[in-house]
C-alpha positions in Angstrom: 115.4 96.1 110.3 115.1 99.1 107.9 114.1 102.1 109.9 111.0 103.6 107.9 112.0 107.5 106.3 111.8 109.1 102.9 114.2 107.3 101.0 112.9 105.0 98.3 113.0 101.0 98.5 115.1 99.6 96.0 115.0 96.0 96.9 113.6 94.1 94.6 110.7 91.5 95.5 111.4 88.6 96.7 109.8 85.1 95.3 109.7 81.8 96.8 108.1 78.6 97.1 105.6 77.0 99.8 103.4 73.7 100.4 99.6 75.8 100.9 98.4 73.6 104.1 95.0 73.8 102.6 95.5 72.2 99.5 98.8 70.3 100.0 100.1 72.1 97.0 103.0 74.1 95.9 102.4 78.0 95.8 104.5 80.6 94.5 104.9 83.8 97.2 106.0 87.2 95.8 107.2 89.9 99.0 106.5 93.9 98.7 109.5 95.2 97.6 111.5 95.7 100.7 110.0 93.1 102.7 111.6 92.3 105.8 109.7 89.2 107.5 111.6 86.4 107.4 109.6 83.8 105.4 112.0 80.9 106.3 109.3 78.5 108.9 106.9 79.6 105.6 109.3 77.5 103.3 109.9 74.5 106.0 106.7 74.1 106.8 103.1 73.7 105.2 101.3 77.3 106.0 98.0 78.6 105.6 98.4 81.0 102.8 96.6 83.8 104.9 99.4 83.6 107.3 101.5 85.1 105.1 102.9 88.5 106.1 105.4 90.8 104.3 106.1 93.9 106.5 108.6 96.8 106.7 108.6 98.2 110.2 109.4 101.1 111.8 111.4 101.9 115.1 109.5 101.8 117.8 108.5 105.0 120.2 108.1 104.5 124.4 106.0 107.4 125.8 104.7 107.0 130.1 100.9 106.6 130.1 98.8 107.3 132.8 96.3 103.4 132.7 95.1 102.9 136.3 96.7 105.3 138.8 100.8 105.3 137.7 102.6 105.7 134.8 103.9 103.0 132.1 106.0 102.7 129.0 103.4 102.4 126.0 104.5 102.0 122.4 102.8 105.2 120.5 102.7 106.2 116.8 104.2 102.9 115.8 104.0 102.0 112.0 104.7 100.1 109.7 103.9 99.0 106.1 102.4 95.4 105.6 101.0 93.4 102.6 99.2 90.2 103.3 99.8 88.6 99.5 96.7 85.5 99.9 94.2 88.0 102.1 90.7 87.3 101.8 90.7 90.9 101.8 91.6 92.6 98.5 93.2 95.3 99.6 95.4 93.6 102.2 96.9 91.7 99.1 98.7 95.5 98.4 101.2 97.2 100.4 99.3 99.1 102.8 100.1 101.2 106.3 99.5 100.1 109.7 99.5 102.4 112.2 99.7 101.6 116.2 97.8 104.2 118.2 99.2 102.8 121.3 100.4 99.3 122.4 98.3 97.0 120.4 95.7 99.5 119.3 95.7 99.6 115.2 94.6 101.1 112.8 94.8 98.9 109.9 94.8 98.8 105.9 95.2 102.6 105.0 96.0 103.4 101.7 98.1 106.5 100.9 95.3 108.8 101.2 94.0 106.9 104.5 97.5 107.5 105.7 97.8 111.3 104.6 94.4 111.8 106.3 96.1 110.3 109.4 98.8 112.5 109.1 97.0 115.4 108.5 94.9 114.3 111.9 98.1 114.4 113.7 99.5 117.6 112.5 96.3 119.1 113.7 96.5 117.7 117.2 100.4 118.7 117.3 99.5 122.4 116.8 96.8 121.9 119.5 99.6 121.0 121.7 101.9 123.5 120.8 99.1 125.8 121.2 98.5 124.2 124.8 102.3 124.4 125.7 102.6 128.4 124.9 99.7 129.0 127.1 101.3 126.7 129.8 104.3 128.5 129.7 102.8 131.9 129.4 100.4 131.1 132.3 103.2 129.5 134.3 105.1 132.9 134.1 102.6 134.6 135.2 101.6 132.3 138.1 105.6 133.1 139.1 106.6 129.8 138.3 106.3 128.3 142.0 104.2 125.0 143.7 101.2 125.7 145.4 
């Protein structure tokens, strides 16, 4: 798995053949550059074209989140690049970003401007967290740092 970072993807797109489950005819699929998906099953058996996904997945991050009285580890702020070459939705046929806000809650189909908006919003929230942290440190210092 490639961890998403600032390095450009230098892998040429793969092309491969599959049998279209709808028409029964052979088709050619072209992956997005750097696609890490294992398409062997798509090649070995008839496949519905819309079930073909290309992905480059980032590393998972887990944090404890309290949803019902106790903390559980959830994936947070996951990100991947995706392309669904035969999607009925034109925007999904080109590489786009998908952000997992928290376990299985997604922001999908983000173009570069959409992802930039998400990043900007999160940067603002991080600044609010930093301000809250500074206030908490100051208040705890005034309080004496002891527990009540």
